[in-house]
C-alpha positions in Angstrom: 46.9 39.6 32.2 45.9 40.5 28.6 47.1 36.6 27.6 44.7 35.4 30.5 41.6 37.1 29.4 42.1 36.0 25.9 42.7 32.3 27.1 39.4 32.9 29.2 37.2 33.9 26.3 38.9 31.1 24.0 37.7 28.6 26.6 34.2 29.8 27.0 33.9 29.6 23.3 35.5 26.3 23.4 32.7 25.0 25.9 29.9 27.0 24.2 30.7 25.9 20.5 30.2 22.4 21.1 27.2 22.9 23.1 25.8 25.1 20.3 26.6 22.7 17.6 25.0 19.7 19.6 21.8 21.9 20.1 22.1 23.0 16.3 22.4 19.2 15.3 19.7 18.0 17.2 17.3 20.5 16.4 18.0 19.7 12.6 17.5 16.0 13.4 14.4 16.5 15.2 12.7 18.4 12.2 14.2 15.9 9.7 12.2 13.0 11.6 9.2 15.2 11.6 9.1 15.7 8.1 10.3 12.3 6.8 7.5 10.4 9.2 3.7 11.5 8.0 1.4 10.3 10.1 -1.6 12.0 8.5 -2.7 9.6 5.5 -3.9 11.6 2.7 -5.6 8.7 0.9 -8.0 5.9 1.7 -5.6 3.5 4.0 -5.6 0.4 2.2 -3.4 -1.7 4.4 -5.4 -0.5 7.6 -8.5 -1.5 6.1 -7.4 -5.1 4.9 -5.6 -5.4 8.2 -9.1 -5.0 9.8 -11.0 -7.3 7.3 -8.5 -10.1 7.8 -8.5 -9.9 11.5 -12.7 -10.3 11.4 -12.4 -12.8 8.9 -9.7 -14.9 10.8 -12.1 -14.5 14.0 -15.2 -15.7 11.8 -13.6 -18.3 10.0 -16.3 -18.5 7.4 -16.8 -21.4 4.7 -15.4 -20.1 1.4 -16.5 -21.5 -2.1 -13.1 -21.2 -3.7 -12.4 -21.3 -7.6 -9.1 -21.2 -9.4 -9.1 -20.8 -13.1 -5.9 -21.7 -14.9 -5.9 -21.0 -18.8 -9.5 -21.9 -18.7 -9.4 -24.7 -16.6 -10.9 -24.5 -13.2 -11.0 -26.1 -10.1 -13.7 -25.4 -7.3 -13.4 -26.2 -3.6 -15.3 -25.2 -0.4 -12.9 -24.6 2.5 -12.3 -22.8 5.5 -9.1 -20.4 4.7 -6.3 -21.1 7.2 -4.6 -17.8 7.0 -6.3 -14.8 5.5 -3.1 -12.7 5.7 -1.9 -14.9 3.0 -4.9 -15.4 0.8 -5.4 -11.5 0.8 -1.6 -10.6 0.9 -1.9 -9.0 -2.8 -4.5 -6.4 -1.1 -2.3 -5.7 1.8 0.6 -4.5 -0.6 -1.5 -1.9 -2.1 -0.6 1.5 -0.2 -1.9 4.9 -1.8 0.2 6.6 0.8 3.4 5.6 -0.2 6.0 8.3 -0.6 6.6 7.1 -4.3 3.3 7.8 -5.1 3.5 11.5 -3.9 2.2 14.0 -6.7 1.0 11.3 -9.0 -2.1 10.4 -7.6 -5.5 12.0 -9.2 -8.5 11.5 -6.9 -12.0 11.8 -8.8 -15.2 11.3 -7.0 -18.4 10.6 -8.8 -21.7 10.2 -6.4 -20.6 7.1 -4.2 -17.7 6.2 -6.0 -14.1 7.2 -5.5 -11.3 6.7 -8.3 -7.4 7.1 -7.6 -5.6 7.1 -10.6 -1.8 7.0 -10.2 -0.1 8.7 -13.5 3.3 7.5 -12.8 4.3 4.7 -15.5 6.7 3.2 -13.4 4.1 2.6 -10.4 2.8 -0.7 -10.0 -0.8 0.2 -9.2 -2.5 2.1 -11.9 -5.9 2.6 -10.3 -8.1 2.1 -7.3 -11.9 2.4 -7.3 -13.9 2.3 -4.0 -17.5 2.2 -4.2 -19.3 3.5 -0.8 -22.7 2.3 0.7 -23.7 4.5 3.5 -19.8 5.8 3.8 -18.7 2.1 4.2 -16.6 0.7 1.3 -18.8 -2.1 -0.5 -16.4 -2.7 -3.0 -12.6 -2.0 -3.8 -11.0 -2.6 -7.2 -7.4 -2.3 -7.8 -5.9 -2.5 -11.2 -1.9 -3.2 -11.4 0.4 -3.4 -14.3 4.2 -4.6 -14.4 5.8 -4.2 -17.8 9.2 -4.5 -19.3 10.6 -5.8 -22.2 10.3 -9.5 -21.5 6.7 -9.4 -20.0 3.8 -7.7 -19.2 1.5 -8.6 -16.1 -1.9 -7.2 -15.6 -3.9 -7.8 -12.5 -7.2 -6.8 -11.2 -8.2 -7.4 -7.6 -11.6 -7.0 -6.5 -12.8 -7.3 -2.6 -16.6 -7.1 -1.5 -16.6 -7.3 2.3 -17.8 -10.3 3.8 -19.2 -11.5 0.3 -16.0 -12.2 -2.3 -12.8 -11.5 -3.4 -11.1 -11.9 -6.7 -7.6 -12.0 -8.1 -7.2 -12.0 -11.6 -4.1 -12.0 -13.6 -2.6 -12.0 -17.0 0.7 -12.6 -18.2 2.5 -12.1 -21.5 5.8 -13.6 -21.7 7.4 -12.8 -25.0 8.7 -16.4 -26.0 6.0 -18.4 -23.9 3.0 -16.7 -24.8 0.0 -15.7 -22.4 -1.2 -17.2 -19.3 -4.5 -16.3 -17.6 -5.0 -17.0 -13.8 -8.0 -16.0 -11.3 -8.8 -16.9 -8.0 -12.1 -16.2 -6.6 -13.6 -16.7 -3.4 -17.2 -16.7 -2.6 -17.4 -15.9 1.3 -20.4 -17.7 3.0 
């Protein structure tokens, strides 16, 4: 009889142990999921903002006076932009809420201007400045920098809703020298 009660207790443990382990593991999984997915944006949501701007521009299909400068040579055309996602793709890639930037952003506000400075030297984005007019962004300026032992690229992106956008890039390559590019679009 003694061996029977001992086996009965072991059988209960054999049933309860996997259930307890499964419960413990599932609770750990949900905690990990909750902590890794942060739905609350701490900073201005640049991809969302430009997604909305692109959608509005795509619907409106405005005429754009587009000027392209390459090493002091320029070309100008008036046209309709076929795909605003491609045209403003440089703006869409900037996300202040990336986990890689956590702890490296200094936010500073003066009047209607909010500055976000990224202090990590390895980060591609170094500064974002948003100017507001009646609590609505009237200009977004983004400074990016990529550098290594072969080259350095400085890029400045400026966007004024329904007015203009500018992508200015300067690239210095050790052997090839410096190249300057700028794309400027005046939205009509």
